[in-house]
Every structure is written in structure tokens, then in C-alpha cells.
C-alpha positions as CSV (number, residue, x, y, z in Angstrom):
1,M,-28.2,-57.7,59.4
2,H,-29.7,-61.1,60.1
3,I,-28.7,-62.1,63.7
4,I,-30.2,-65.0,65.5
5,T,-29.6,-65.4,69.3
6,I,-29.9,-68.7,71.1
7,N,-30.2,-68.8,74.9
8,I,-29.8,-72.1,76.8
9,D,-30.0,-72.9,80.5
10,D,-26.8,-72.9,82.6
11,N,-27.2,-76.6,83.6
12,T,-27.8,-77.9,80.0
13,E,-24.9,-80.0,78.7
14,N,-23.9,-81.4,75.3
15,V,-25.9,-78.9,73.3
16,Q,-25.6,-79.0,69.5
17,L,-26.9,-76.6,66.9
18,E,-27.7,-77.6,63.4
19,I,-28.8,-75.3,60.6
20,I,-30.6,-77.1,57.8
21,D,-31.6,-75.6,54.5
22,V,-34.9,-76.2,52.7
23,L,-33.4,-79.1,50.7
24,G,-32.5,-80.9,54.0
25,K,-28.8,-80.2,53.7
26,T,-26.9,-79.3,56.9
27,V,-25.3,-76.0,56.2
28,F,-23.8,-75.4,59.7
29,Q,-23.3,-77.6,62.8
30,T,-21.6,-76.8,66.1
31,N,-21.5,-77.6,69.8
32,L,-22.8,-74.7,71.9
33,K,-20.6,-74.0,74.9
34,E,-22.0,-70.6,76.0
35,T,-25.5,-69.9,77.5
36,K,-26.1,-67.1,75.0
37,T,-24.8,-67.5,71.4
38,S,-25.5,-65.3,68.4
39,F,-25.2,-66.3,64.7
40,N,-25.0,-64.0,61.7
41,L,-27.0,-65.3,58.8
42,N,-25.6,-62.8,56.2
43,Q,-23.3,-65.4,54.8
44,Y,-26.3,-67.6,53.8
45,P,-28.6,-66.9,50.8
46,N,-32.2,-65.9,51.3
47,G,-34.5,-68.8,52.0
48,V,-36.0,-71.0,54.6
49,Y,-33.8,-72.6,57.3
50,I,-34.5,-75.0,60.2
51,F,-32.6,-74.3,63.4
52,K,-32.3,-77.5,65.4
53,V,-31.0,-77.3,69.0
54,S,-30.5,-80.7,70.7
55,S,-29.2,-81.9,74.0
56,N,-29.1,-85.6,75.0
57,N,-32.6,-86.9,73.9
58,I,-34.3,-83.6,73.7
59,S,-34.5,-81.4,70.6
60,Y,-36.1,-78.1,69.6
61,T,-36.6,-76.9,66.0
62,E,-37.6,-73.5,64.7
63,K,-38.2,-72.4,61.1
64,I,-36.4,-69.2,60.1
65,I,-37.2,-67.3,56.9
66,K,-34.3,-65.1,55.7
67,Q,-35.4,-62.4,53.3
């Protein structure tokens, strides 16, 4: 299984997750309401994805390679 877990601080508000494929297409987008959220990547084909977590004017990106 390909499970990704995202942990955010308790006091962080308006957190959005965006998963972007190698072509720049947003394949998933949601607002995170829990401090710990897990995502199953089995529904997506193998490849390179960018996970972008943003809140207000701050964002964090991480490249994920699913094989």
C-alpha cells in the first residue's frame, strides 16, 4: 500500500492539500480539518507527484515518487 500521512499543528487554520501530477495537473484537492490525515495513493498510477500543503501565505511542497 502507498499511504502518505500529513501532520499539522493544532493551531494551524485554513490548511489545504493539493496533489499535482508530473504534468502539472491537480489530481486531488481538499481542506485538511484534522491534525493527522492519511491518504492512500493506490488509486493513482505510478509516477511523480507533488504534495502541496498551504495555509494562509505559507506553503510546503514535497515530491513523492510512487512505484
